[in-house]
C-alpha positions in Angstrom: 0.0 0.0 0.0 1.4 3.4 -0.9 2.2 5.9 1.8 0.9 9.4 1.7 4.0 10.9 0.0 4.0 8.2 -2.7 0.3 9.0 -3.4 1.2 12.7 -3.8 3.9 11.7 -6.3 1.4 9.6 -8.2 -1.0 12.5 -8.3 1.7 14.6 -9.8 2.4 12.0 -12.4 -1.3 11.8 -13.3 -1.3 15.6 -13.5 1.5 15.4 -16.1 -0.4 12.8 -18.1 -3.6 14.8 -18.0 -1.8 17.9 -19.1 0.4 16.3 -21.8 -2.6 14.6 -23.4 -4.3 17.9 -23.7 -7.2 17.0 -21.3 -6.7 20.4 -19.6 -5.4 23.8 -20.5 -3.5 26.2 -18.2 -4.6 25.6 -14.6 -7.8 23.6 -15.5 -8.8 20.3 -13.9 -8.6 18.8 -10.5 -8.4 15.4 -8.9 -8.4 13.8 -5.4 -7.6 10.6 -3.5 -9.4 9.2 -0.4 -7.0 8.3 2.4 -9.7 7.4 4.9 -13.2 8.5 5.8 -12.1 11.9 6.9 -8.8 12.6 5.0 -8.5 13.3 1.3 -5.6 14.6 -0.8 -6.5 17.0 -3.6 -4.8 19.1 -6.2 -4.5 22.9 -5.5 -6.4 25.6 -7.3 -4.7 28.0 -9.6 -1.8 25.9 -10.7 -1.0 23.8 -13.8 -1.6 20.2 -13.2 1.3 19.4 -15.5 3.9 21.0 -13.3 3.0 19.9 -9.8 5.4 18.5 -7.2 4.3 16.7 -4.0 4.4 19.9 -1.9 1.6 21.3 -4.0 -0.9 18.7 -2.8 -3.4 19.7 -0.1 -5.2 17.6 2.5 -8.8 18.2 3.4 -11.5 16.7 5.6 -14.8 15.2 4.5 -16.3 18.7 4.5 -13.6 20.0 2.2 -12.0 22.0 4.9 -8.2 22.3 4.9 -6.2 20.0 7.2 -2.9 20.7 5.7 -1.7 22.9 2.8 1.7 24.5 2.2 2.0 28.3 2.0 0.7 29.6 -1.3 -1.6 26.6 -2.0 -5.2 26.0 -1.3 -7.6 23.1 -2.3 -9.3 23.0 -5.6 -12.4 25.3 -5.8 -14.3 22.2 -7.1 -13.7 20.2 -3.9 -17.5 20.2 -3.1 -18.0 18.1 -6.2 -15.4 15.5 -5.1 -16.8 15.3 -1.6 -20.3 14.6 -3.0 -18.9 11.7 -5.0 -17.2 10.2 -2.0 -20.2 10.7 0.3 -22.6 8.9 -2.1 -20.2 6.3 -3.5 -18.3 4.7 -0.6 -16.6 2.4 -3.1 -14.9 5.3 -4.8 -11.3 6.1 -3.8 -10.4 8.7 -6.4 -12.1 11.4 -8.5 -10.7 13.0 -11.7 -12.1 16.1 -13.3 -10.8 17.3 -16.6 -11.7 19.1 -19.9 -10.8 16.6 -22.6 -11.4 18.2 -26.0 -13.8 15.8 -27.6 -15.8 14.8 -24.5 -16.2 18.4 -23.5 -17.3 19.2 -27.0 -20.1 16.7 -26.6 -20.9 18.2 -23.2 -21.1 21.7 -24.8 -23.3 20.4 -27.6 -25.6 18.7 -25.1 -25.0 15.2 -26.6 -24.5 12.3 -24.1 -22.2 9.4 -25.1 -24.8 6.7 -25.4 -24.2 5.1 -28.8 -22.8 1.6 -28.6 -20.0 1.7 -31.1 -17.1 -0.1 -29.5 -17.0 -3.2 -27.3 -14.5 -1.8 -24.9 -16.5 1.3 -24.3 -19.7 -0.7 -23.8 -18.0 -3.0 -21.3 -16.0 -0.4 -19.3 -18.3 2.6 -19.4 -21.8 1.5 -20.5 -22.7 5.0 -21.5 -21.9 8.5 -20.3 -24.8 10.9 -19.5 -24.7 14.7 -19.1 -25.2 16.3 -15.7 -27.1 19.6 -16.0 -25.1 22.8 -15.9 -24.0 24.2 -12.6 -21.9 27.2 -11.6 -18.3 26.0 -10.8 -17.3 26.0 -7.1 -21.0 26.1 -5.9 -23.3 23.2 -4.8 -25.0 23.4 -8.2 -22.6 20.9 -9.8 -22.6 18.4 -6.9 -26.4 18.5 -6.9 -26.5 17.9 -10.7 -24.0 15.1 -10.6 -25.6 13.4 -7.6 -28.5 11.9 -9.5 -26.1 9.9 -11.8 -23.7 8.6 -9.2 -25.5 5.4 -8.4 -25.7 4.4 -12.1 -22.5 5.5 -13.8 -18.7 5.8 -13.2 -18.3 8.8 -15.5 -20.5 11.8 -16.5 -20.2 14.7 -18.8 -20.7 18.1 -17.2 -22.9 20.4 -19.3 -20.8 23.2 -20.9 -18.0 22.3 -18.6 -16.1 19.0 -18.9 -16.1 15.5 -17.7 -15.9 13.7 -14.4 -14.7 10.1 -13.7 -14.3 8.2 -10.4 -13.2 4.7 -9.4 -11.5 2.6 -6.8 -8.0 4.0 -7.5 -6.4 7.1 -8.9 -5.0 5.2 -11.9 -8.4 3.6 -12.6 -10.2 6.9 -12.4 -7.7 8.4 -14.8 -8.1 5.5 -17.2 -11.8 6.0 -17.2 -11.3 9.6 -18.2 -9.0 8.4 -21.0 -11.7 6.0 -22.1 -14.4 8.7 -22.1 -12.3 10.9 -24.3 -11.3 8.1 -26.7 -15.0 7.1 -26.9 -16.0 10.7 -27.7 -13.3 11.1 -30.3 -14.3 7.9 -32.1 -17.9 8.9 -32.0 -17.1 12.3 -33.4 -14.9 11.0 -36.2 -17.4 8.3 -37.2 -20.1 11.0 -37.5 -17.8 12.9 -39.8 -17.5 9.8 -42.0 -21.2 9.5 -42.4 -22.4 8.1 -39.0 -21.4 5.2 -36.9 -22.6 1.6 -37.4 -23.9 0.8 -33.9 -23.8 -2.5 -32.2 -27.1 -4.3 -32.1 -29.1 -4.7 -28.9 -28.2 -8.4 -28.8 -24.5 -7.6 -29.2 -24.8 -5.0 -26.4 -26.5 -7.5 -24.1 -23.8 -10.1 -24.8 -21.1 -7.6 -23.9 -23.0 -6.7 -20.7 -23.0 -10.4 -19.8 -19.2 -10.6 -20.4 -18.8 -7.7 -18.0 -20.9 -9.5 -15.4 -18.8 -12.6 -15.9 -15.6 -10.6 -15.4 -16.9 -9.4 -12.1 -16.0 -5.8 -12.9 -16.6 -3.3 -10.1 -18.3 0.0 -10.2 -21.7 1.1 -11.5 -22.8 0.2 -15.0 -26.1 0.0 -16.9 -25.5 -3.8 -17.3 -26.3 -4.1 -13.6 -28.2 -1.0 -12.5 -30.2 0.5 -15.3 -33.8 0.3 -14.1 -35.2 -0.4 -17.6 -32.6 -3.1 -18.3 -33.6 -4.8 -15.1 -37.2 -4.7 -16.3 -36.4 -6.2 -19.7 -36.9 -2.8 -21.4 -34.4 -1.0 -23.6 -31.2 -0.2 -21.7 -29.4 3.2 -21.8 -27.7 2.3 -25.0 -31.0 2.1 -26.8 -33.0 5.0 -25.3 -31.8 7.6 -27.7 -29.8 9.5 -25.2 -32.8 10.4 -23.0 -31.6 8.7 -19.9 -31.4 11.0 -16.9 -30.6 10.1 -13.3 -30.9 6.4 -14.0 -34.3 6.5 -15.7 -34.6 5.8 -19.3 -37.4 6.3 -21.8 -38.7 3.3 -23.6 -37.8 4.7 -27.0 -39.1 2.9 -30.0 -37.9 -0.5 -29.1 -40.4 -3.1 -28.0 -39.8 -4.3 -24.4 -40.9 -7.9 -25.2 -38.6 -8.1 -28.2 -35.6 -6.9 -26.1 -36.5 -9.5 -23.4 -36.7 -12.2 -26.1 -33.3 -11.2 -27.5 -31.7 -11.2 -24.1 -33.1 -14.7 -23.3 -31.7 -16.0 -26.6 -28.3 -14.5 -25.8 -28.3 -16.1 -22.4 -29.1 -19.4 -23.9 -26.2 -19.1 -26.4 -23.9 -18.3 -23.5 -25.2 -21.4 -21.7 -26.6 -19.4 -18.8 
């Protein structure tokens, strides 16, 4: 298990990765790591995440109040958003917020990432909804994000950026990378005339693979209310899923249930 100083070094390394991959500009972005129920390390406000060293990192309590910070540094102004994630998702150990170009473009355009175009994205992310716009550094963003936390491990922030969270800092960062790669593929496939989506049967089979892998986190394969009821999952609701509820769309629930049953039989389940 890493000690506190080693975690700070890891945070600086992730900061360099985020910056070098163009997921943030200037002093944008922030991320945090949970040490225990009342101690959290977080990046400081007003500094480039690509040039941090361990002494930049601040420590806060569960209310976001400073426990320790070196002179000239104070916690990210978005710490309220991080604390809301930790409060409502006890399984989360790290939160990463960034402004990746393609994912943020979708957030600005008001388009959630719900089209099933790539097996890896279907298995790891499910889909990525958009949390309604909130003023940065206020409780508006935590309130907007809250309704999605029990159903997804990543969300877009309307006109703002993206948020990913997981059971480790590296895993949360990888989810952010996956969100951006997914968004980039979706954008470029639209430029080429539109993506060829995976069928509902193919999606259900990928969901079953995820369940067999025993992957942790929240995902429509396990938690989408409509999927549980045999209705269209988030990948087939036309992007209208909000807060874990999905519209029926045009798909017929009985047909989806029938397809799912056939897939299960093919898998020997």
